[in-house]
N, C-alpha and C positions, 0 to 999 in steps of 0.2 A: 586379709579381710575381703570378703566377696564383695562384688560391684554392688548388690543391692544393700548390704549392710553399710557399705561406704556412703553410698547415696543417702541413706537414712540418718547416718550420723552427721552428714554435711547439712542435711535439710531439717535437723531438729529444733531449729528455732521456730518461735511461734510465727505463724504466718507464711513461712518460707515454703512451705510445702504445697500452697496454693498452687494449681496450675494457672500460669498466666497465659492470657489470650487478649489480643489486642492489635492494634495497627501501628506501624513505624512509618512516619512521613519521611523517608529516607532516599527519595529518588533524586536524580539531577534533572535540573530543568526549573521551570516556572513553580513556586511553591503554591501551596493552597492559600487562599485568602482567610483572614480571621473569622468573618462570618461562615466561611464553609467549614472551617474547623469546629465552630460551635454546633453548626448543624451535625457533624460528623459524630461528635460526641454522644448526642441524643441517639443516633443510629448504632453507634457501638454498644450501648447500654441496652437498646432494645434488641440486639442480634446476640447478646450474651457474653460481649466482651468486658474485658476490666480495664484496660489502659490504652494510653496513647503516647508514642514517643516523638516529640518536637525533634527533628534531625534532617530538615531539609538542606540538602547539599548546596544549593546556590543561593540560600538566605544568608547574605554576606556575613553578618556577625556570628553565624552558626560555624563557619568554616573559614572563609578566606579572610575575615577580620575578626578572629574569635577573641582576640585580646580586649577589643573595645566595648566599653560598657554599654549599655543602652541608656538612650535619651529618655528624658521624661515622657515624652509622647509614646516612644516605643515601649516603655515600661508600663504604661497604663494599658496598651494593647495587650502585652504579654501578662500582665496581671489578670485582665479581663479574661484571657483564655484559660489561666489556671483556675480562675473562680468558676467559670463556666464548666469546666470539666468536673470539678468537684460537685457542683450542683446536679450535673447529670449522673453522678456516680461512678465517674471514670477517673482513675489515677493519671495524673500528668507527669511524664518524664521528660526532663529538660536534657538534651543531650548537646555536648561540644564535641568539634571534631578539629583538635589542635595539630594533628599530625604532619600537616604540610610543612611546617616550618618551625615547630617548637624545638628548642634546645633543651633536652631532658634535664641536664644538670645546670641549668640556669636558674637560680633563685628568683630572678625576675620574671621568667615565663610561668614558673611554679605559682608566684604570688598573683600573677595576672589571671591564672586559672581560679584560684581561691576566690579572688576579688570578683570575678564574673559570677560564680556559682553562689557566692555569698548574695551577690545582688538579687538573683533569681530567686534565691531563698527567701529573701525578703518580700518578693511578690506572692510569696504563699505556696511556692513549689517544694515538695517533700522527697521527690525521687529524681535521680540524674543519672547520666550516662557518659563515659568518655568512648569516643570512637576513633579507632586507629586503622580504618579500612582505607584501601586505594592509595596508599602512600608508598614512598620510598622505605626500603628496609635498610638503607644504609645510614649509620650514624654519623654525626659532625665529628670532627678532630676533637673538641672538647669533651663531647661524650664519651667517646673511645677512652678517654684519659680517666673516666670515672667508673663507666658501667662495665661489667664483663661482657654483656651482649645487649643487643636491641631488646629482647625480651626483659632483661633485667631493667633496662631504663623505663620501659612502659609500666612494669610492675611497680617500680619505686615510685613513680609520680602517681600512679592510680591509687596504690595503697595510701599515700600521703593525703592525697584529695578525699579519699573515702573517710579515712580518720578525722581529717579537719571537719568535715560535714557532719560527722557522727557526733562530734564534740558540740557543735555548735547548735544541734536541733534536739529537742526534748526526746522525739521518736528516732529511731536508727531508721536513716533512709535507705530506701531499696536501691541498689546501684547495679548499672550494666557496664559490662566492658565488651568492646568489639575488637578483637585482635586483628592484626594486619594479614595473618594466615587464617581467614575465617571460612575455608572450605577445603575439602580433602585435596584438590587439584592445586591449591597454592600452599599446601603444607610441603615443607622442603626437609628431606627428600620424600617423606610420607608422614601420615599422621601419627604412626607409632614411633618413628624415629626423629621426629622433628624435635630439635633442640628447643626451638622458639616455643611450641606448644606445651612441651613437657614443663618448661621454666614457668609458662604462664599458669599451669595447673598446680604446681609446687608452691610457687610464691606468691600468689594473688590471693588476698583475703578470701578465706572460703566463703563467706556471705556474699561476695560479689559474684552476680550471674554473668555467664559468658554467652555471647551471641556467636550463632554458627550457621551457615548457609545450607549445609549438607555436603554432598559429594562434589559439587559444582557451584559456582556463582549462583546459577539457576538451575536447580536440580529437578529432574523429572520425578524421581522416585526417592523417598527416604526409606531406608530399611532399618531393622531393629539391629542388625549386625553392625552396621557403620555408627549407628547411635551409641551403642554399647562401647565401641571402640574408642569413640571420641570422648565419652564419659570416663572411662578409664584413665585417658591421658589428662583430661582437665580436672580430674578428682570432684567432678559435680556433674549433675544433669545440664545439657546444652539448653539455652533458649534460642529456639529456631528463628532467625529472621529469613523469611520465606519470598523469594523474589518470584513466584510463580506468576504472579500478576503484574510484576513491573514491566513496564515498557518503555523506560526511557531511553533504551538502544535503539529503537527502530520506530521511525514516524510513521510507518504505515500499518502498525500493528497495535491494536487496542485489545486486551484479554478479558472476555465476557463469559469464558467457560466456568465450570464449578470448580472448586477445590479438589485435588485429585492427585493420586500419586502417593498418599500419605495414609496408610492404614490407622484407623482409630486406636489400634492396639497398640501404637506407639506412645500413646497419651502417658502411660504410668512412667514410661523411660525419659520423658522430657520435662524441662522445668517450665516449657510452654512455648507459645507460637506467636509471632508477630508478623503480620503479613506487609509487605512494601507494595503499595498499590499502584494502578495507573496514574500516571502524571495527571489524566483527566479527573477531576474531582466526581463529575456526576457519573462516571463509567464504573464506580467501584461497589455499587450494592451487590452485585452477584459475587464479588470476591469476599465481601465482609460476611454476607448473610450464609453463604455457603460454608465457610470456615466456622461459623458459629454453630450451624448444624452438625458438622463433623465433630466438634469439641464435645457434643452432647451424646455421641455414640461411642460404643465400645468394640466393635467389629464392622467389617464391610460386606458387601454382598458375596464376594467370591473368596473372601479371607486373605485376598491378595489384591495385585494390580493386574490380573489377568484380563480384564475387561478392556484394558488399553492394548489393542491388538490390530494388526494389519485389516482382519476380517471386518472391521467397521467400516471398510470402504465398500463392502458389498451393498449395493443399493436395496436389497431385500433385507438386510440386516435390521433386526428388530432391537433398539436401545431401550425400549421400554423395560421397567423392571418386573419382576415376578410379583405376583399378588400377595405373596405370603410375607413380605417384609415387615418387620416390626419396627418400633421407634428407635432403637438401639442399634440398627444396621444402617450404615451409611452406603447410599447408592448416588453416585454422583448426578445423574439425570433427575432423580428425584428432588435432590437438593437443588438444581437448577430450576426445575419447574417451581418449587416453593419461593426461590429467589426472584424468578421472573415475575411470579404474582404480587409479591413485595414491591417491586420496583415499578410495576405498572402505573400505578397512581402518581408516580413522581412526574410522568409525562403530562398530566393534565394539572399540576400545580403552575399557576401562573407566576413565572420569574422573568425578569428583564434582563437582558444583555446587550450591550452596545458596541460600536466599533467594529473594526475588521477581525476575521477570525484569525488568530495567530496560535501556532502551535505551541504547548507548553514545554516541548522537549528541549533538551540543552542545545545551545548553539555550536559547541564544539566538543571534541573528545577531552574529558578531564584528567585522562592519563594517557600515556603513550600507547600507542596502537602497535602491537607486537603481532607481526605475522605470524599465523598458526600454522602448525604442522599437523596436517589431517592424516591419521591413521588409515591404513589399508581398509577398504571396505570387503565384506566376505562376498566373493564372486559366487558363492555357492547358492545364495538368494535367489529365488525365483520370482518371476512377475506373473500374475494371472490376471489378465483382461477380462472386465465383467462382460460376458457375452450371454445372451439369451440361449437357451438350449434347443430352441426352436429354430435357430438361424445359423447358418454356417458362416455367412458374409465373406469377407476378404481372407486372403490367407494371410495367416500371422506375419506380422512384420518382425524383423530382427531389430530387438530393442537395443538401443545405444547403451552402452556400459558408461558408467561414471568413471572419469580419469580422474584418480583421487588426487595428483599432484596438482591438478587445477580445480578442484572443487570449490576452495574458497574464493578464488578469483571469479569463477562463474556464479558464485552465490550473488555476486554484487548485480547480475543481469536482472533488469527491471526492478531493482530495489533503490534506484535513486530517490531522493527527497525533493522537496518543492523547488530547491534552487536549480538553476541550470549552469551553474559555474561551481568551481571548487574553492573560490575565494570566500573564506570564512570572515564573518563580521567581527567587530571589535567584541570582545568579552562585555557583559553588562554586570552591573551589580544589582541585584534583586533585594528588594526589603520588603516583607510581606507584615511588617508590625507597625506601619504608619498609616495604614488605612484598614477599615472593616471590610471593604468590599472590593478592593483591588490590590495587586502587587506592583509597588512602584518600581521602575527600572531606570537606572542612570549609566551613564558612561563610567567604566573603571577610572577611579582617580590615581590608583596606584598599581604598579604592575602585579598582576596575579601570580602567586606561587605555583609554577609547574612542576611536576616531577621531572627530574633531569638525571643525566649519568647513571642511568639504570644499564647494567650488564645484562645483555640478552644472551641466555645460554645458547647453544648450539641446537639443542633440541628441548622442546617443551610441549606440554598439551595444549590443544587450543583454548581449553578453558582458563589459561593462564592470561588470554586477553581480557585487559579491564573491562568492566561491564558497560561503562557510558560511551560506546563507540556510536558517534553520529556526526552528522554533517549539518551545517547550518540550516536553520528553519527559516522561513518566512522570505527566503531569498528570491525574489521575483525573476522569472525567466525575462529577458529583455523584450520589453513590450514591442510589438511591431509598431513602428512609426506611422504617424497618421499625417505624413507629409506629402501623401501623393495627390496634391491639391490639383484641379484642373489648370491647366495652361493653354495658351494659345498655339502651342507648337502643333504641326500636323501629326496625327497619329501613324506610327509603323506599326502595322499588325505582322507578327511573325508566323511562321509555319505551324500551325496548330499546337503552338507550345506556350503561350503566354496565357497565364492563369486570368480567368474572368469571372463575373458574378452575374446577380439577378435583378432584372427590371420587370415591370409589371406591363410593358408595352406589348405590341403586336410581334408575334414571331411565328414562323411555319407551324403548321399543324400536321397531324399524321396523315392528311388527306393532300398535302402539298404535291403537285405533279413531280416536284424536283426529287421525291423520294425514289431512291434506286429500286427497281422493280424486278430485276433479274441480273444474274451474272453469266449465265451459261454462255453468251455470245462472246466474252471476254477471254482471249487467250493469254492466261497467266499460269504459269507453273505453280503447282499447290505443293505446298510444304508437307512434309510427311506427318507433321502434327496437325489434327484435324482442325484445331482452334485456329490456325493460321490460315484457313481457306476464305476466301471472301464470302460474306454471308449474303443470302438473299433476304429481301423485306420479310417474306414469309417465314424463314428460319428466325429471323430477328423477332417477330411476334410470338412464335413458339417458345423462344428462350425467356422470354419476359412474362409469358403469361401461364407457363405449364405448372407453376408452382403456387399454392395458397400462402406459401411462407413470406411471399413480398408483401402481404398486407398486414401492416402493423397495427393489429387489434389487440386490446389489453383482454387477456382471457383469464378467468379464475373458475376454480371448481366452487358449486354450490350445491347443497344438499347431500345426501347420502348417495345418490345416484350419479354423482360426478357429472352432471349434466353441465352444458357450458353456457355462460352468459356474458354478453359484451357489456364492459363497464365504462364509465366516463371518467377518464383521468382528472378533469377538470370539477368534478364534484367536490365542492368545499366540504360538505359534512363528511365525505368519505375520507377526505385527507385528515381531518380532524379525529377521526376514530382510530387511534392505533390499538393494536389487540395483543394477546398473548402470543398469537402465532407470528405477528410482525417481529416482537422482540426475540422469540425462539430463533427466528431466521438471522436476526442481527447477531445473536450469541453464536451461532453455528458458522457465521461468517468470519467471526473474530473469536475464536474459541481459546486455545491455550498455546503456550510456546511450541509444545511438541506434537500438536496434533490439530487437525482441523476438524470443524463440526461435520456433522452428518450431511447438512445441505451443501456445505462447502465442497465436501468430497464428491457429492452428486455432481456439482458443475464440472469438477475436473474429469471425473469418468466418463460423464454423458458427452462433453466436448471432445475429448479424446477418442472415444469410440465413434462418433458421428465423423470426425476428420479421417479416421483409420479406414472406415468402411463406406466412405462416400462413393467409391468407384461402383457400387451396386447400382448408381443412379445413371451410369453411361448408357445412354440410348434410351431412356426413359422418357416417353411423352406424355404419361398420364399423371405424373406427381404423386400425390397422396391416393389416388383413386387406381393405382396400379393392382393387377392381381397377384404380382410377385411378392411373396411373404417376406424377403427380404428387403425389398423397397417398402413395404409397409412398416416393417420393424425400424426402419432408418426414419420415416417420418414420424412413427411413434415417439422415439426418443428424441427427434428434434422438437416435437411440439412439447414434449416434457420440459426440456431445456429453455425453450422460449417463455413458457409458462413460469417457470422459476425466475428467469431473467425479468420478467415483467413484474414479478411480486418484488424483487429487489428494487426496481425503479420505483414502485408505489411507496414501498418502504423509505426510501430516500425522500421522496416528496413529502410524505407524512412526517417524517423528521424535520423537514424545512419547514412545515406548517405548525410544528408543536408549540404550544403556547408557553411550556416551560423553555425561554430562550436560552436559558444558561446551559440546561443539559443539550439543547439543540447545538449551541456553539461547540460544545465538547465533543460530539460523536458525528455531526454532520459531515464532515470531510471524509472520514472513513467510509460513510456509505456512499458519499459522491465519488470517490476514487473507485470503489469495486463496481459501481454503475457504469462508470468510464469502461473499465475493462469489459464488462459484459456488453456493454454498446458494440464492442469490436467483435465479441464473440457471437453475438446474434445476427450481426450484419454478415459476418463470414459463413455461419450456418446458412443463412438465406441464398448467399451467393452459391455455395456447394449445391444446394438444391437445384439450381439451373443446370448442374451437370456440365459444366463448361471447362473441362481439365482433362488432361490425358489419362490413360489406364494406369500409367506408372507414377502417378501423383504421390504417392505415399513415400516415394523415395526422396520427394522434395519438402515434405511437411512434417516428417517425425520429430525434428529436433534432437540435439545431441545431449542436452543437459536440462532435462524436464522432469517432471514428477514421475513419468514413466520410465526414465532411464534407469538401467539396471543398478540397484544400489543406492539410488538417490533418496526415495521416501523411507527406505529401510534406516539409512543413516540419520534423516531428518527425526523419524519417530522415535529412534532408539535411545534417544538423550545422552548419547556419548558424546556429542558435540554441544556446545553452549547455543543458545537458539540464535544469536547473532551471526553465526556462520552461514545461516540461511535468512538473511534479511529479507524482510518484504512479505512475509507470510504467505496467506492465501492471495493476496494480491499478486505478488510475484510469481507464485507458482501458475496463477491463470494466464498471466502475461507470458511466461515462458513457453507456453504451449500454442500462442500464436506463430504461424510459420513466417516469422520475419527474422532473420539472423542479423545481428548488429543493429538491434532495434531499440538500445537503450535510450537513445535521445528522444524517441518518440513517445516513451513512458515518463518523460519529465514533465509534470504538470504544475503550472500555477494554479494553486488551490483558489476556490472562490472566496472572496473576502467577506461575504455575507451568504447566508443559505438562500439557495435558490430553488424554485418550483420548475424551473425550465431545465429540462433533460434533453440534449440532443438524441436524435435517433439516426442511424445510418442504415441504408439499405439499398439493394441494387437497383439501378436506372429501369423505369418502364416508360412505353411509348408515351403514356399520358403525363409524363413529366416534361416534356419537350418544351412546352410554353416556358415553364418556369426557369428551367436551365437556360435557354436563350436570353431570357430576362436578366439572370445573373451575369451572363457573359457581357451584356450590353452595359449592365451597370458597373462593371469592373475591368473593362478592356483598355481602358487609358491608364495604364500602369496602376490599376487597382482602382480607378475611379470611373465615373459615368461618361460615357463618349456620345450622348445625345446631341450635342452642339456641333459635332464633327461631322454630321450625315445629314442629308437632307431626308424629309420625310420618307421618300420612295425607297431610301437605301439605309434605313435603321436596321434592318436584319444582316446585311452585309458582314459585320464583324463576327457575329455568332456562326453564320454560314461558312465563314473561313476558319474560325478558331475551335468551335466545340461540335459543330454539326458532322464533320467528317468521324468523329469518334463515336457519336450516339447513333449514327446512321450504320456504319461500316463495323463497328466493334462495341455494341451494346453492352455484351456480356462483361465487358471491363469498365464499365461506368457506374459510379455509385452517387447518390445524394444524401444529403443530410438534411434533417428537418428539425424544426422546434417542436416543443411539446404540443402546440397547435396544428401541427402538420404542414406548417409551411416550409417550402423548401428554401434552404438559405446558402446552399453551396453544392458543389460538385467536385468529382474528381474522376477522369477519364483517362484511359489507356489504351495502347494497342502492344500486343506481345511482341511482335516484330515490327519495328519501324520501317524497316525497308519494303516490306510487304504491304505495309499500311500507305505508304506514299505511293507505291504502284496501284493500290487500290484506288486510292483518290483520283490519281491520273486517269485511271479508265473509267470509273463509276461515277466520281462525285463532280470533278472539275468540268466535264462537259455540261453537264446540267446547270452548273454555276455560270458558265459562259453563256448559255441561253437565257438565264434569270438576269444576267448583268451584261448585256451586249456593249460592245465597245462604242456603239453610238451615245451611250449615257455619258461618255467623256465630254460631249458637246453641250451637256447642260450648263447653263449660264451660272456663274457663281459656284460652281462645284468645289468643294474644298479640296485641299491636297491630299488629306487623308482618305476620301473617297476615291479619288483617282489613283491613288496607289492600291487600294483594294480591289478595284476594278482590274486593274492591269495585273495584279497578282494573279487573279485566276486566268487571265489570258496569256499569260507568260510563266505559266506554273512550271518550277523547276525543282528537282530533288537534289538538295545539296546538304549533305552531312557526312563529315570526315570518316573515313574507315576505321579509324581508332576508336571514335566514339561508339561505332555499331558494334565494334568487337568487344568492348568492355561494358557497354551500357545499351544492350540491343533494344529495349523497350522504350516507349515513348509515352508521355502523359502530360496531363494539365490539371491545374487545380485552381479553383476559384470559390472564395467564401466573402460574404458582404462584409465590410468592414465594421459595421456596427456590431455584427456577431463576434467578431474576433475581439473587440473591445469588451464584449460580455464574457466570453470564455476564448481565450486565445489558443487553449488546448484542443478545441474541436477540429481543428485543421488536421492535427497529429494523429487523431483517431480516425478519421477520413482517409488520410494517406496510409495509414497503418492496414486498414483493411483492403485498400487497392493493391498495396505491395504484396498482402498476402494471397492475393488472388492470381497476382503474377508469379509468385514465386510457387504457388500449387502448380502453375503450367511450366516450371522449370527456368524461369527467369530470375537472375539474381542482380540484374543491373537496369537502370532506367535513367533516362535523361529528359530535360525539358529545355524548349527554345524560348529565349526572350529576347526583346529589344535590348540593344546594346546600352540605351539611355533609360531603361526601366528601372530606376533605383529601388522602387518600393517592391517590386516583385522579386529582385534579388534578394532583398531582404527577407522577404516572405519565404521563399525557398530555402535561403539559407538557415533559417529557423527550424526547418524540416529536414536539415541535415545533407542538402545538397551543396555541392561545391562546384566551382568553376572547372571545366575540363577541356572548353575550347571557347575562342572568341575571334571575331573578326571586326570590320569596321561597322557592321550592320548589326550582328546578333551575337548573344552569348549563350553559350549551351553549358547547363548545369547537369550535374549528375550525381547519383548515390548507388551504391551497392546495399544489398539486403540479403 
């Protein structure tokens, strides 16, 4: 009998040949609420779907406590859902997942299944499913005595339950079955020869539909060949459980791209498709709508999936569809456009949300994590960097090649979640059937059933890793303590190493006579690195004024002539007006598991290009006004990147202002995280524009395992690996481009608890920032607190003159400031590439001026505090004292200060600030930096400790902390 004849016979019953289309709530983590499900039913119907499957993995009476009957209150909520689905014209499927601990041969367990499904049947449910996914395949001893195999055990129970329901209902129920081997890579040894799948196909009641995810747990492409193969084995058309938009395995990714990788020509070969959506309810309009569009087509634009190709990375590539498309031709970008237009009104529906933002993803892995074995990457693949034909730029760099043996481990780079530790919280019991508007979470009362004693084969494909791989959500990074209260102890100021902050009092201005005027009379041996020379004031002014990139102005295109206009970010009306282009940008940033959207690729390509070709700026004094075509091209690309970055920042603030607070809470953290990465990108590009790096900087900044490493993106986009191998998505790929090795800890952020309009920006220091920087130092130099009461009025500037002024005067090119949205400076980070040379420069150029400003006669001032005396004596007894071991391992020196109240608002801002500074040092060849603090400064020790610094030296007076990067 042919496949088509077999399929026709199997589906000859009335209604069974109807193509099923719908959604399965089958993800791990926080389930949808009852009200959300009722809203979902209406959308499903509107977009052409027919069914909804209730199967939330962590709704505890679905899986963990599947034997328990529903209470009266729970039953009322469940019955309300079933009724709402019928009213909307959606078939409600109730699923149970008993596989964690069922004894298939136990009459008691079988009776429990019947009793539970009978109860749900009394609520009005007519369609059911049994799911045996993500469980052990080993039977208990008692089951082995009764059943020939694991498949026979599942078939026996499923058939009995189906027949039981069939007898007790006037109309034959639709019944679904999810096998344990639910994709090709989980079939043992393969689909054709799998004893398990063949048994299921032969023994399971023919009218029971079988769920199948494709070649992988998350399949990039479904082909007719593989569908025909599984149809032959299962003796029926498969019902596709599609995980394309499921994001429960990665807290940094939400999938807003169109349904893709499945030709509509597959529709006649399938029983149907149900999509497993994002954990965030309000992020699923694109997935549902585009799937509905796909189901109404019978072919696609290229009759294949050839439009998913690496060439989409070309910035000039036009993804717009041709004009001749008819309604029966599916094009993903057309579908995305239609879905965005449908989603847009949701942003203007007033809905409330309260409390802190909590990610819905699972708190821990629901199945054992099996280390994957990565197959070899085709080293014949080549990489072509996007470079304008009119510009030669830098000599092409040797692109690092991915070491496949380390690929999985390195995929963890930058993909950490919100917690700073690896300690997982206690598992929670979630119940979505006791409230219409929220999911109730309580501590587990009994031990959860966890998969155990699984034999891990010597070799297995990466796709054998269970899908819900994740780490704790909501685990806060340890908060910086606020115990740095003012004390009466005298202040001990350390050698330009203590982190300090801002005050609005007087501080030296750019015309201060203490400013170093010239260095040519100083006899200091120059380092071969030109950046280690002692700069003159005129040089400092050039470094900070030659590029217009230092001006943080929000720029957007307007009109057909692409003219530029300045926009005010504080315009409330503008923040309330989210547009189609805004949502398209959001979708491009969070596209699909195996591909980034067009504008996401633009960010990757432009930043890499700017970083690689920045050496054309060496020696440039004119900035964007240069006649050099290569320099002009660099500034054109940098302007393009900065404009796109500003568009992302504006998008984030628009989402924060969205009147639909429920939608805002679902997607704000994603936009905030990518904005945080782009803050670093833009600050680093502005710093590159200063040209303060050696000619061989490319050798320090390429990175070994990035999107542009040989074989990396080819492997990412191929679909050969499950997407959780490359955790973090675009956010992680952007982070990997930042030239800071071992910087994972700097990308672990505590997410905002509520949406915020304030987005910090970072930029290089300018001379006009001197007053604000001195003020911050003054407000924080007392172990993080204000030091006003420690100094008389005429000596209020002395802490800043000692701690931060040498940096901004002698090495302004390695100074960064952080600003709030209102442009108020709230922190700084300063460094010197060579601490030994830095101290020698201080001794020759700075300290003499300070000795003149603070003569020893000031010590005779009545009632002078000990802190003031110590500071004056420090200048007059200046001594360079740093162990050689520190200089060898951590040659650079830095200081960082941020106002305490800003750290309470966003404690991750210091990590982004430090990251930019370390990137600038790395670009100059340094990979180690140290800070000096007082031995008694507990707050500052905690502050730097949270930035990855560890103690490398101490004596009775000072502590030296260092980190490598």
